[in-house]
Steps between C-alpha positions, in 0.01 A plus 500: 500500500632845413579767759220718363250215521593428860459867594166520321367183660583634848267794444150412613257504788483808722771747400465796738548857377663654805440850629795732557526639854648844565629692796315826572751686280401270205832317496466124457460301822693183420459355850122502460529368145688202640219441750243520221688241294517269802127553557386408149714187482384391846142542376562258213589722206686329216706800393540878489433763236640854490244686288281807471343469845860496629508861375775423249397801293578725799849359556826620353684253277757448776221426749337251265828313474553516878151370581531222242834389641375506859187303411686233305742453787222490763295249298791270416404137553137587574353582160552679169512877463349684203628855442308763305721665238254706297638841403432795273780400263602164361860566602387575855290184521789287371733654756257423782458145369875444495527633855219271615670198348831589666320541834365144481144551381315194371309700237420856401167664426451800274215741440512710182608865522221702664581858395456443127277295276703288260393279213532126524814478287674724753356300789611171346852639463490612866425149625732328254794711610427422866493129411828535311670679790455219757450124523216516757127452434321827422145554625310729264274714719204669337439748782229691317261443788709774668718669239547500126282331244427132426748294302360286220471126542683462168806688629513303825449162333754588233768565759437167671479307177833648392690467830318206658292455817809467720621850407175694459231491771204730563318708759194635314297773670306650210121474515311280446754279677328161455425512126842648422667227704316238300595673175866496606474132593350416161753711310787312667350149477463501881878520548505847656586523870273771638467666841183655640565861591177651630574463869301177507168634371526304174678197644212251498414576139865525397585168663237328286665660197841355586711748697809356668501746788392830647689818593310670785619746765678412823213618720272212397756222479311270740163516317666463158705200609185341644307578181772364272531183707123447483506536122794263466319251721176524301307640799286749310262559790789609721647706217168679443455567872839674508462675166179685583626708797840531332336654196297738718823626660706531183216682322566799727830542315440666165842643414866424551529748787188364669653151493817638659311693768270214600777242500726713718213563741438127539871426539517757782194347658666155484812636670724444198545870411566790739324765292300562182746738332467521120728707283308791353341642311218253555172464314304344785476572871340248733240699695352395833178355359677296233749380760213380721340320205831333412525377858143368499550307175842374605355365827225323307753346261728377776207350690434284193865408452531398866 
């Protein structure tokens, strides 16, 4: 088996997108990050993902490299690490990908540039150059549920058909998620390895359509591990019982910044984080009434999980 195949096969199950803790001065709190990593693995996570909810777009390039290196070292022997390398230039994305590989990442994930709209020939070249720059699997993330615009199924399938399912994987977030997931499956003869990326809302439907894993936030690691295990065990009643209150909670999060705010609030409540600091400017502020509703729905979810 090739090195790339082995790395690709290791990616599955519950891959947690970790939050980035800060000190009050907005510098990175690596001590708390280490505690968070310990927490998610102790809760049964299969791996870690450094992605948009990790606030990668608010980090300097040096900080992105530092966080990636710290995470790979902290996770060593416990699970794979996926590092987001999307950038506004192809050269920048390739540089981040090379850094991630040198740090020990198991795979990289890339969103398209978000500040400009590019045609699909340009986008294909962007992903092909990332693939050429490293030997790791590359997860193509259509993040248009938050930023950018949807990528065509033809472009995504073409990349996988050219480079193979061990090098090109997917995290589709464009709506409608279910039908587009099925279209991607059919366009790749069911060879595509796909991760659910809606925070768990679409996991039941996506599991039926063949996803190999999910990439939720660190705040809900226990419910998502329980949900994934129920699905893997064929216990659809248990899976549905967990999914309903989980969906009610995640539905309160309608933007990238709302995901960050809610997740940090829950991590503070769980005693994992010391504060809810987010680097500004922010597009969402968790007010008192929303905070109370998050708590009510979280309590209901955890009562079901047990």
